[in-house]
OpenMM code with the backbone's topology and positions (N, CA, C; nanometers):
from openmm import Vec3, app, unit

residues = "MET THR GLU GLN ASP LYS LEU TYR MET ASN THR CYS ILE ALA LEU ALA SER GLU ALA ALA ALA ARG ASP GLU VAL PRO VAL GLY ALA LEU ILE VAL GLN GLY ASP ARG VAL ILE ALA SER ALA SER ASN THR ARG GLU GLU SER LYS CYS ALA THR HIS HIS ALA GLU ILE LEU ALA ILE GLU GLU ALA CYS ARG THR LEU GLY GLY TRP ARG LEU PRO ASN CYS THR LEU TYR VAL THR LEU GLU PRO CYS PRO MET CYS ALA GLY ALA ALA ILE ASN ALA ARG ILE ASP ARG VAL VAL TYR GLY ALA PRO ASP PRO LYS GLY GLY ALA LEU GLY SER LEU VAL ASN LEU ALA GLU VAL PRO PHE ASN HIS LYS PRO GLU VAL GLU GLY GLY VAL LEU GLU ALA GLU CYS ALA GLU VAL LEU THR SER TYR PHE ARG ARG LYS ARG LYS PRO LYS GLU VAL THR PRO".split()
positions = [
    Vec3(-1.7313, -0.2590, 0.1963),
    Vec3(-1.6538, -0.1409, 0.2316),
    Vec3(-1.7269, -0.0661, 0.3422),
    Vec3(-1.6568, -0.0449, 0.4509),
    Vec3(-1.7171, 0.0240, 0.5649),
    Vec3(-1.6743, 0.1707, 0.5657),
    Vec3(-1.7413, 0.2484, 0.6480),
    Vec3(-1.7006, 0.3883, 0.6654),
    Vec3(-1.5601, 0.3945, 0.7242),
    Vec3(-1.5280, 0.3000, 0.8118),
    Vec3(-1.3937, 0.2944, 0.8692),
    Vec3(-1.2898, 0.2670, 0.7593),
    Vec3(-1.3223, 0.1770, 0.6658),
    Vec3(-1.2319, 0.1510, 0.5535),
    Vec3(-1.2063, 0.2792, 0.4747),
    Vec3(-1.3107, 0.3554, 0.4497),
    Vec3(-1.2958, 0.4810, 0.3749),
    Vec3(-1.2097, 0.5804, 0.4521),
    Vec3(-1.2302, 0.5891, 0.5822),
    Vec3(-1.1521, 0.6804, 0.6660),
    Vec3(-1.0036, 0.6452, 0.6594),
    Vec3(-0.9721, 0.5185, 0.6778),
    Vec3(-0.8320, 0.4767, 0.6744),
    Vec3(-0.7729, 0.4938, 0.5347),
    Vec3(-0.8512, 0.4669, 0.4315),
    Vec3(-0.7995, 0.4830, 0.2955),
    Vec3(-0.7737, 0.6305, 0.2654),
    Vec3(-0.8562, 0.7197, 0.3176),
    Vec3(-0.8295, 0.8630, 0.2998),
    Vec3(-0.6970, 0.9015, 0.3637),
    Vec3(-0.6637, 0.8416, 0.4768),
    Vec3(-0.5342, 0.8661, 0.5397),
    Vec3(-0.4225, 0.8145, 0.4496),
    Vec3(-0.4425, 0.6970, 0.3897),
    Vec3(-0.3438, 0.6428, 0.2959),
    Vec3(-0.3255, 0.7351, 0.1761),
    Vec3(-0.4334, 0.7920, 0.1271),
    Vec3(-0.4258, 0.8852, 0.0137),
    Vec3(-0.3429, 1.0074, 0.0527),
    Vec3(-0.3604, 1.0575, 0.1738),
    Vec3(-0.2801, 1.1715, 0.2211),
    Vec3(-0.1320, 1.1330, 0.2263),
    Vec3(-0.1019, 1.0114, 0.2727),
    Vec3(0.0369, 0.9640, 0.2757),
    Vec3(0.0931, 0.9524, 0.1348),
    Vec3(0.0125, 0.9042, 0.0428),
    Vec3(0.0554, 0.8919, -0.0971),
    Vec3(0.0836, 1.0300, -0.1562),
    Vec3(-0.0001, 1.1271, -0.1254),
    Vec3(0.0204, 1.2637, -0.1752),
    Vec3(0.1507, 1.3222, -0.1214),
    Vec3(0.1813, 1.2927, 0.0043),
    Vec3(0.3082, 1.3372, 0.0628),
    Vec3(0.4260, 1.2737, -0.0104),
    Vec3(0.4118, 1.1466, -0.0472),
    Vec3(0.5179, 1.0785, -0.1219),
    Vec3(0.5373, 1.1451, -0.2577),
    Vec3(0.4279, 1.1770, -0.3246),
    Vec3(0.4370, 1.2433, -0.4549),
    Vec3(0.5112, 1.3761, -0.4431),
    Vec3(0.4875, 1.4493, -0.3366),
    Vec3(0.5554, 1.5771, -0.3150),
    Vec3(0.7057, 1.5584, -0.2968),
    Vec3(0.7469, 1.4395, -0.2530),
    Vec3(0.8898, 1.4066, -0.2379),
    Vec3(0.9450, 1.3391, -0.3644),
    Vec3(0.8639, 1.3356, -0.4691),
    Vec3(0.8981, 1.2716, -0.5961),
    Vec3(0.9182, 1.1210, -0.5822),
    Vec3(0.8352, 1.0606, -0.4969),
    Vec3(0.8278, 0.9153, -0.4835),
    Vec3(0.6987, 0.8701, -0.5497),
    Vec3(0.6949, 0.7473, -0.6009),
    Vec3(0.5696, 0.6934, -0.6525),
    Vec3(0.4686, 0.6991, -0.5383),
    Vec3(0.3538, 0.7631, -0.5601),
    Vec3(0.2611, 0.7910, -0.4503),
    Vec3(0.1776, 0.6710, -0.4057),
    Vec3(0.2337, 0.5977, -0.3118),
    Vec3(0.1625, 0.4875, -0.2481),
    Vec3(0.1719, 0.5091, -0.0978),
    Vec3(0.0575, 0.5010, -0.0306),
    Vec3(0.0528, 0.5158, 0.1137),
    Vec3(-0.0082, 0.3923, 0.1762),
    Vec3(0.0381, 0.3574, 0.2968),
    Vec3(-0.0103, 0.2374, 0.3655),
    Vec3(-0.0257, 0.2624, 0.5152),
    Vec3(-0.1242, 0.1943, 0.5724),
    Vec3(-0.1483, 0.1943, 0.7171),
    Vec3(-0.1669, 0.0504, 0.7619),
    Vec3(-0.1306, 0.0242, 0.8855),
    Vec3(-0.1688, -0.1018, 0.9478),
    Vec3(-0.2472, -0.0661, 1.0726),
    Vec3(-0.3647, -0.1266, 1.0812),
    Vec3(-0.4581, -0.0986, 1.1894),
    Vec3(-0.4848, -0.2280, 1.2642),
    Vec3(-0.4789, -0.2203, 1.3965),
    Vec3(-0.5171, -0.3330, 1.4813),
    Vec3(-0.6351, -0.2872, 1.5653),
    Vec3(-0.7482, -0.3521, 1.5447),
    Vec3(-0.8713, -0.3062, 1.6096),
    Vec3(-0.9084, -0.1716, 1.5512),
    Vec3(-0.9087, -0.0694, 1.6365),
    Vec3(-0.9357, 0.0660, 1.5866),
    Vec3(-0.8151, 0.1565, 1.6080),
    Vec3(-0.6975, 0.0949, 1.6213),
    Vec3(-0.5749, 0.1699, 1.6495),
    Vec3(-0.4767, 0.1577, 1.5327),
    Vec3(-0.4343, 0.2723, 1.4790),
    Vec3(-0.3313, 0.2729, 1.3759),
    Vec3(-0.1987, 0.2437, 1.4444),
    Vec3(-0.1336, 0.1353, 1.4019),
    Vec3(-0.0059, 0.0989, 1.4639),
    Vec3(0.1134, 0.1262, 1.3731),
    Vec3(0.0874, 0.1569, 1.2454),
    Vec3(0.1969, 0.1882, 1.1541),
    Vec3(0.1439, 0.2646, 1.0337),
    Vec3(0.2285, 0.3510, 0.9803),
    Vec3(0.1954, 0.4229, 0.8572),
    Vec3(0.3242, 0.4460, 0.7805),
    Vec3(0.3123, 0.4459, 0.6478),
    Vec3(0.4317, 0.4658, 0.5661),
    Vec3(0.3909, 0.5030, 0.4242),
    Vec3(0.4874, 0.5529, 0.3511),
    Vec3(0.4720, 0.5752, 0.2073),
    Vec3(0.6018, 0.5306, 0.1413),
    Vec3(0.5982, 0.5187, 0.0105),
    Vec3(0.7174, 0.4746, -0.0618),
    Vec3(0.8356, 0.5659, -0.0343),
    Vec3(0.9543, 0.5059, -0.0220),
    Vec3(1.0783, 0.5827, -0.0070),
    Vec3(1.1900, 0.5248, -0.0944),
    Vec3(1.1531, 0.4548, -0.2003),
    Vec3(1.2550, 0.3882, -0.2832),
    Vec3(1.3543, 0.4860, -0.3439),
    Vec3(1.3079, 0.5989, -0.3929),
    Vec3(1.3990, 0.6961, -0.4549),
    Vec3(1.4925, 0.7565, -0.3505),
    Vec3(1.4358, 0.7977, -0.2404),
    Vec3(1.5144, 0.8597, -0.1333),
    Vec3(1.6162, 0.7623, -0.0743),
    Vec3(1.5729, 0.6396, -0.0463),
    Vec3(1.6589, 0.5411, 0.0189),
    Vec3(1.7479, 0.4653, -0.0790),
    Vec3(1.7131, 0.4722, -0.2079),
    Vec3(1.7840, 0.3954, -0.3116),
    Vec3(1.7777, 0.2458, -0.2814),
    Vec3(1.6602, 0.2030, -0.2306),
    Vec3(1.6409, 0.0633, -0.1922),
    Vec3(1.5132, 0.0089, -0.2554),
    Vec3(1.5258, -0.0980, -0.3319),
    Vec3(1.4124, -0.1546, -0.4051),
    Vec3(1.3011, -0.2062, -0.3145),
    Vec3(1.3321, -0.2421, -0.1916),
    Vec3(1.2302, -0.2984, -0.1018),
    Vec3(1.1549, -0.1939, -0.0213),
    Vec3(1.1846, -0.0689, -0.0371),
    Vec3(1.1212, 0.0341, 0.0442),
    Vec3(0.9858, 0.0775, -0.0109),
    Vec3(0.8994, -0.0219, -0.0307),
    Vec3(0.7596, 0.0037, -0.0652),
    Vec3(0.6852, 0.0414, 0.0622),
    Vec3(0.5773, 0.1151, 0.0477),
    Vec3(0.4989, 0.1601, 0.1629),
    Vec3(0.4552, 0.0431, 0.2508),
    Vec3(0.4107, -0.0659, 0.1882),
    Vec3(0.3612, -0.1804, 0.2656),
    Vec3(0.4717, -0.2438, 0.3492),
    Vec3(0.5889, -0.2610, 0.2903),
    Vec3(0.7009, -0.3223, 0.3622),
    Vec3(0.7401, -0.2355, 0.4813),
    Vec3(0.7503, -0.1054, 0.4593),
    Vec3(0.7872, -0.0142, 0.5680),
    Vec3(0.6822, -0.0140, 0.6786),
    Vec3(0.5548, -0.0192, 0.6402),
    Vec3(0.4478, -0.0239, 0.7409),
    Vec3(0.4524, -0.1554, 0.8181),
    Vec3(0.4764, -0.2662, 0.7501),
    Vec3(0.4863, -0.3958, 0.8182),
    Vec3(0.6033, -0.3952, 0.9162),
    Vec3(0.7162, -0.3418, 0.8743),
    Vec3(0.8322, -0.3342, 0.9652),
    Vec3(0.7998, -0.2512, 1.0890),
    Vec3(0.7340, -0.1371, 1.0682),
    Vec3(0.6980, -0.0517, 1.1827),
    Vec3(0.5982, -0.1222, 1.2742),
    Vec3(0.5007, -0.1905, 1.2162),
    Vec3(0.4014, -0.2624, 1.2967),
    Vec3(0.4668, -0.3737, 1.3774),
    Vec3(0.5626, -0.4423, 1.3180),
    Vec3(0.6344, -0.5472, 1.3914),
    Vec3(0.7096, -0.4880, 1.5109),
    Vec3(0.7729, -0.3740, 1.4899),
    Vec3(0.8414, -0.3074, 1.6023),
    Vec3(0.7414, -0.2650, 1.7090),
    Vec3(0.6277, -0.2113, 1.6653),
    Vec3(0.5257, -0.1640, 1.7598),
    Vec3(0.4719, -0.2782, 1.8443),
    Vec3(0.4443, -0.3920, 1.7799),
    Vec3(0.3854, -0.5055, 1.8517),
    Vec3(0.4902, -0.5983, 1.9125),
    Vec3(0.6148, -0.5826, 1.8736),
    Vec3(0.7214, -0.6624, 1.9333),
    Vec3(0.7303, -0.8051, 1.8816),
    Vec3(0.6907, -0.8277, 1.7583),
    Vec3(0.7017, -0.9611, 1.6997),
    Vec3(0.6743, -0.9566, 1.5518),
    Vec3(0.7027, -1.0677, 1.4840),
    Vec3(0.6843, -1.0699, 1.3386),
    Vec3(0.5430, -1.1035, 1.2960),
    Vec3(0.4628, -1.1563, 1.3845),
    Vec3(0.3221, -1.1839, 1.3530),
    Vec3(0.2391, -1.0598, 1.3847),
    Vec3(0.1460, -1.0286, 1.2955),
    Vec3(0.0604, -0.9118, 1.3136),
    Vec3(-0.0848, -0.9572, 1.3233),
    Vec3(-0.1215, -1.0171, 1.4373),
    Vec3(-0.2577, -1.0705, 1.4524),
    Vec3(-0.3621, -0.9597, 1.4601),
    Vec3(-0.4796, -0.9909, 1.4087),
    Vec3(-0.5927, -0.8984, 1.4137),
    Vec3(-0.5614, -0.7640, 1.3493),
    Vec3(-0.4802, -0.7659, 1.2443),
    Vec3(-0.4407, -0.6430, 1.1768),
    Vec3(-0.4961, -0.6380, 1.0351),
    Vec3(-0.5193, -0.5148, 0.9909),
    Vec3(-0.5585, -0.4866, 0.8542),
    Vec3(-0.4542, -0.3956, 0.7925),
    Vec3(-0.4102, -0.4319, 0.6728),
    Vec3(-0.3217, -0.3476, 0.5938),
    Vec3(-0.4071, -0.2711, 0.4944),
    Vec3(-0.4013, -0.1395, 0.4998),
    Vec3(-0.4670, -0.0527, 0.4026),
    Vec3(-0.3591, 0.0050, 0.3127),
    Vec3(-0.3824, 0.0059, 0.1821),
    Vec3(-0.2836, 0.0587, 0.0891),
    Vec3(-0.3551, 0.1122, -0.0350),
    Vec3(-0.3024, 0.2200, -0.0896),
    Vec3(-0.3686, 0.2868, -0.2021),
    Vec3(-0.3604, 0.2091, -0.3326),
    Vec3(-0.2594, 0.1250, -0.3483),
    Vec3(-0.2399, 0.0483, -0.4708),
    Vec3(-0.2297, -0.0993, -0.4365),
    Vec3(-0.2895, -0.1829, -0.5178),
    Vec3(-0.2826, -0.3278, -0.4968),
    Vec3(-0.1371, -0.3715, -0.4776),
    Vec3(-0.1089, -0.4469, -0.3730),
    Vec3(0.0289, -0.4882, -0.3459),
    Vec3(0.0910, -0.5713, -0.4575),
    Vec3(0.2211, -0.5506, -0.4757),
    Vec3(0.3009, -0.6292, -0.5688),
    Vec3(0.3292, -0.7663, -0.5051),
    Vec3(0.3938, -0.8584, -0.5765),
    Vec3(0.4227, -0.9896, -0.5169),
    Vec3(0.5046, -0.9822, -0.3881),
    Vec3(0.6032, -0.8932, -0.3826),
    Vec3(0.6848, -0.8812, -0.2623),
    Vec3(0.5997, -0.8383, -0.1425),
    Vec3(0.5169, -0.7378, -0.1635),
    Vec3(0.4361, -0.6837, -0.0535),
    Vec3(0.3226, -0.7775, -0.0147),
    Vec3(0.2606, -0.8414, -0.1122),
    Vec3(0.1566, -0.9403, -0.0812),
    Vec3(0.2175, -1.0558, -0.0026),
    Vec3(0.3357, -1.1004, -0.0440),
    Vec3(0.4048, -1.2069, 0.0285),
    Vec3(0.4395, -1.1664, 0.1706),
    Vec3(0.4827, -1.0426, 0.1887),
    Vec3(0.5151, -0.9945, 0.3228),
    Vec3(0.3902, -0.9908, 0.4107),
    Vec3(0.2776, -0.9489, 0.3552),
    Vec3(0.1515, -0.9457, 0.4312),
    Vec3(0.1113, -1.0868, 0.4720),
    Vec3(0.1260, -1.1814, 0.3817),
    Vec3(0.0943, -1.3207, 0.4126),
    Vec3(0.1882, -1.3727, 0.5208),
    Vec3(0.3179, -1.3483, 0.5056),
    Vec3(0.4156, -1.3959, 0.6039),
    Vec3(0.3988, -1.3319, 0.7407),
    Vec3(0.3497, -1.2083, 0.7444),
    Vec3(0.3266, -1.1400, 0.8721),
    Vec3(0.1938, -1.1799, 0.9356),
    Vec3(0.1203, -1.2670, 0.8672),
    Vec3(-0.0091, -1.3175, 0.9171),
    Vec3(-0.1124, -1.2061, 0.9326),
    Vec3(-0.1059, -1.1069, 0.8423),
    Vec3(-0.2052, -1.0001, 0.8430),
    Vec3(-0.3397, -1.0610, 0.8033),
    Vec3(-0.4424, -1.0294, 0.8790),
    Vec3(-0.5739, -1.0900, 0.8582),
    Vec3(-0.6463, -1.0373, 0.7350),
    Vec3(-0.6259, -0.9094, 0.7053),
    Vec3(-0.7057, -0.8468, 0.5999),
    Vec3(-0.6212, -0.7444, 0.5266),
    Vec3(-0.6329, -0.7435, 0.3936),
    Vec3(-0.5661, -0.6432, 0.3109),
    Vec3(-0.6741, -0.5686, 0.2341),
    Vec3(-0.6735, -0.4367, 0.2465),
    Vec3(-0.7698, -0.3504, 0.1779),
    Vec3(-0.6895, -0.2558, 0.0903),
    Vec3(-0.7177, -0.2584, -0.0396),
    Vec3(-0.6462, -0.1679, -0.1287),
    Vec3(-0.7432, -0.0844, -0.2111),
    Vec3(-0.6890, 0.0247, -0.2649),
    Vec3(-0.7699, 0.1156, -0.3447),
    Vec3(-0.7700, 0.0787, -0.4912),
    Vec3(-0.6650, 0.1190, -0.5629),
    Vec3(-0.6582, 0.0981, -0.7079),
    Vec3(-0.5965, -0.0371, -0.7402),
    Vec3(-0.6542, -0.1078, -0.8368),
    Vec3(-0.5915, -0.2317, -0.8828),
    Vec3(-0.4654, -0.1992, -0.9628),
    Vec3(-0.3758, -0.2967, -0.9733),
    Vec3(-0.2528, -0.2791, -1.0493),
    Vec3(-0.2423, -0.3904, -1.1530),
    Vec3(-0.2964, -0.3665, -1.2735),
    Vec3(-0.2979, -0.4723, -1.3750),
    Vec3(-0.1598, -0.5159, -1.4223),
    Vec3(-0.0579, -0.4344, -1.4005),
    Vec3(0.0773, -0.4694, -1.4443),
    Vec3(0.1593, -0.5390, -1.3372),
    Vec3(0.1197, -0.5278, -1.2099),
    Vec3(0.2019, -0.5871, -1.1051),
    Vec3(0.1273, -0.6299, -0.9811),
    Vec3(-0.0047, -0.6206, -0.9822),
    Vec3(-0.0828, -0.6544, -0.8641),
    Vec3(-0.0839, -0.8036, -0.8353),
    Vec3(-0.0615, -0.8376, -0.7100),
    Vec3(-0.0508, -0.9785, -0.6724),
    Vec3(-0.1630, -1.0257, -0.5807),
    Vec3(-0.2716, -0.9472, -0.5741),
    Vec3(-0.3875, -0.9909, -0.4948),
    Vec3(-0.5137, -0.9877, -0.5802),
    Vec3(-0.4985, -1.0237, -0.7075),
    Vec3(-0.6154, -1.0374, -0.7919),
    Vec3(-0.6015, -0.9875, -0.9332),
    Vec3(-0.5200, -0.8862, -0.9580),
    Vec3(-0.5126, -0.8297, -1.0930),
    Vec3(-0.4267, -0.9134, -1.1872),
    Vec3(-0.3002, -0.9269, -1.1569),
    Vec3(-0.2089, -1.0036, -1.2402),
    Vec3(-0.2039, -1.1487, -1.1934),
    Vec3(-0.1850, -1.1653, -1.0642),
    Vec3(-0.1894, -1.2961, -0.9970),
    Vec3(-0.2619, -1.2749, -0.8654),
    Vec3(-0.2921, -1.3845, -0.7965),
    Vec3(-0.3562, -1.3712, -0.6656),
    Vec3(-0.2880, -1.4648, -0.5666),
    Vec3(-0.1914, -1.4096, -0.4937),
    Vec3(-0.1187, -1.4904, -0.3958),
    Vec3(-0.2072, -1.5348, -0.2804),
    Vec3(-0.3201, -1.4673, -0.2597),
    Vec3(-0.4123, -1.5083, -0.1533),
    Vec3(-0.4839, -1.6387, -0.1885),
    Vec3(-0.4782, -1.6806, -0.3136),
    Vec3(-0.5399, -1.8066, -0.3548),
    Vec3(-0.4426, -1.9243, -0.3509),
    Vec3(-0.3143, -1.8957, -0.3342),
    Vec3(-0.2142, -2.0017, -0.3245),
    Vec3(-0.2282, -2.0658, -0.1863),
    Vec3(-0.2176, -2.1978, -0.1774),
    Vec3(-0.2405, -2.2626, -0.0470),
    Vec3(-0.1253, -2.2474, 0.0525),
    Vec3(-0.0917, -2.1229, 0.0835),
    Vec3(0.0043, -2.0962, 0.1906),
    Vec3(-0.0621, -2.1296, 0.3239),
    Vec3(0.0163, -2.1256, 0.4312),
    Vec3(-0.0398, -2.1566, 0.5627),
    Vec3(-0.1233, -2.0420, 0.6195),
    Vec3(-0.1252, -1.9285, 0.5521),
    Vec3(-0.2081, -1.8151, 0.5957),
    Vec3(-0.2719, -1.7536, 0.4716),
    Vec3(-0.3967, -1.7167, 0.4847),
    Vec3(-0.4695, -1.6573, 0.3721),
    Vec3(-0.5437, -1.5338, 0.4221),
    Vec3(-0.4960, -1.4140, 0.3843),
    Vec3(-0.5663, -1.2933, 0.4274),
    Vec3(-0.6951, -1.2734, 0.3482),
    Vec3(-0.7901, -1.2096, 0.4123),
    Vec3(-0.9091, -1.1620, 0.3403),
    Vec3(-0.8637, -1.0415, 0.2586),
    Vec3(-0.9110, -1.0308, 0.1364),
    Vec3(-0.8688, -0.9212, 0.0479),
    Vec3(-0.9910, -0.8468, -0.0017),
    Vec3(-0.9838, -0.7138, 0.0065),
    Vec3(-1.0885, -0.6300, -0.0501),
    Vec3(-1.0230, -0.5183, -0.1294),
    Vec3(-1.0550, -0.5115, -0.2570),
    Vec3(-1.0009, -0.4075, -0.3429),
    Vec3(-1.1080, -0.3081, -0.3830),
    Vec3(-1.0630, -0.1968, -0.4379),
    Vec3(-1.1553, -0.0973, -0.4907),
    Vec3(-1.2078, 0.0033, -0.3903),
    Vec3(-1.1483, 0.0104, -0.2718),
    Vec3(-1.1931, 0.1082, -0.1715),
    Vec3(-1.1380, 0.2453, -0.2115),
    Vec3(-1.2277, 0.3367, -0.2398),
    Vec3(-1.1923, 0.4703, -0.2919),
    Vec3(-1.0997, 0.4580, -0.4127),
    Vec3(-1.1333, 0.3639, -0.4990),
    Vec3(-1.0501, 0.3328, -0.6150),
    Vec3(-1.0204, 0.4547, -0.7013),
    Vec3(-1.1211, 0.5317, -0.7353),
    Vec3(-1.1003, 0.6478, -0.8233),
    Vec3(-1.0057, 0.7493, -0.7605),
    Vec3(-1.0212, 0.7750, -0.6330),
    Vec3(-0.9360, 0.8716, -0.5638),
    Vec3(-0.7919, 0.8220, -0.5570),
    Vec3(-0.7745, 0.6936, -0.5278),
    Vec3(-0.6405, 0.6355, -0.5217),
    Vec3(-0.5743, 0.6383, -0.6588),
    Vec3(-0.6492, 0.6022, -0.7614),
    Vec3(-0.5957, 0.6016, -0.8973),
    Vec3(-0.5581, 0.7422, -0.9420),
    Vec3(-0.6362, 0.8416, -0.9031),
    Vec3(-0.6089, 0.9796, -0.9443),
    Vec3(-0.4756, 1.0298, -0.8898),
    Vec3(-0.4419, 0.9933, -0.7675),
    Vec3(-0.3125, 1.0341, -0.7111),
    Vec3(-0.1989, 0.9794, -0.7972),
    Vec3(-0.2097, 0.8542, -0.8362),
    Vec3(-0.1072, 0.7924, -0.9207),
    Vec3(-0.1054, 0.8531, -1.0605),
    Vec3(-0.2224, 0.8670, -1.1209),
    Vec3(-0.2322, 0.9217, -1.2564),
    Vec3(-0.1759, 1.0628, -1.2629),
    Vec3(-0.2104, 1.1454, -1.1670),
    Vec3(-0.1608, 1.2834, -1.1632),
    Vec3(-0.0089, 1.2870, -1.1515),
    Vec3(0.0441, 1.2016, -1.0666),
    Vec3(0.1890, 1.1965, -1.0475),
    Vec3(0.2591, 1.1605, -1.1781),
    Vec3(0.2145, 1.0526, -1.2425),
    Vec3(0.2807, 1.0094, -1.3652),
    Vec3(0.2563, 1.1061, -1.4812),
    Vec3(0.1446, 1.1735, -1.4825),
    Vec3(0.1191, 1.2762, -1.5839),
    Vec3(0.2233, 1.3887, -1.5694),
    Vec3(0.2483, 1.4309, -1.4457),
    Vec3(0.3490, 1.5352, -1.4211),
    Vec3(0.4890, 1.4868, -1.4584),
    Vec3(0.5192, 1.3610, -1.4271),
    Vec3(0.6523, 1.3061, -1.4561),
    Vec3(0.6776, 1.2979, -1.6065),
    Vec3(0.5738, 1.2713, -1.6818),
    Vec3(0.5894, 1.2511, -1.8261),
    Vec3(0.5706, 1.3788, -1.9066),
    Vec3(0.5269, 1.4843, -1.8405),
    Vec3(0.5053, 1.6114, -1.9098),
    Vec3(0.6402, 1.6640, -1.9589),
    Vec3(0.6477, 1.7036, -2.0872),
    Vec3(0.7749, 1.7563, -2.1393),
    Vec3(0.8145, 1.8823, -2.0642),
    Vec3(0.9420, 1.8918, -2.0348),
    Vec3(0.9951, 2.0102, -1.9662),
    Vec3(0.9997, 2.1263, -2.0658),
    Vec3(0.9597, 2.2429, -2.0182),
    Vec3(0.9658, 2.3607, -2.1048),
    Vec3(1.1106, 2.4071, -2.1147),
    Vec3(1.1494, 2.4376, -2.2361),
    Vec3(1.2843, 2.4857, -2.2602),
    Vec3(1.2809, 2.6378, -2.2668),
    Vec3(1.3631, 2.7000, -2.1881),
    Vec3(1.3684, 2.8475, -2.1907),
    Vec3(1.4923, 2.8891, -2.2684),
    Vec3(1.4761, 2.9858, -2.3584),
    Vec3(1.5898, 3.0304, -2.4412),
    Vec3(1.6910, 3.1094, -2.3621),
] * unit.nanometer
topology = app.Topology()
chain = topology.addChain("A")
for resn in residues:
    res = topology.addResidue(resn, chain)
    for name in ("N", "CA", "C"):
        topology.addAtom(name, app.Element.getBySymbol(name[0]), res)
């Protein structure tokens, strides 16, 4: 984990916090090429009413538009939560070189927790690093779900 990884993950945490304020599951993502952020996104599934509007997918789409193609060479995907199978597959298909995530997802993570799509012999294999600012990333999620599950006060 580099200082640059921490810097980018802090930006992802800010994006996740913004998503939580919009009542979206707080996941934030960035795509960086070299030292340039080329895409950023957070979950918009509730707002868009679209199951595929995960932060990673939206960031990959934006990065493809920015670079003008479907391949994302020399790029790193930063995300606060370990990608699900859909998002891990999209990162692999976009030829992203490196995926860095914060909190593991034991119920749906597809880069090491539940399954590891990076170990499947696809034609592209990203480098994966998890646990970058893990506690901070997990806290954003935990706080959000704690608020969601808190019983509503009834006023007479």
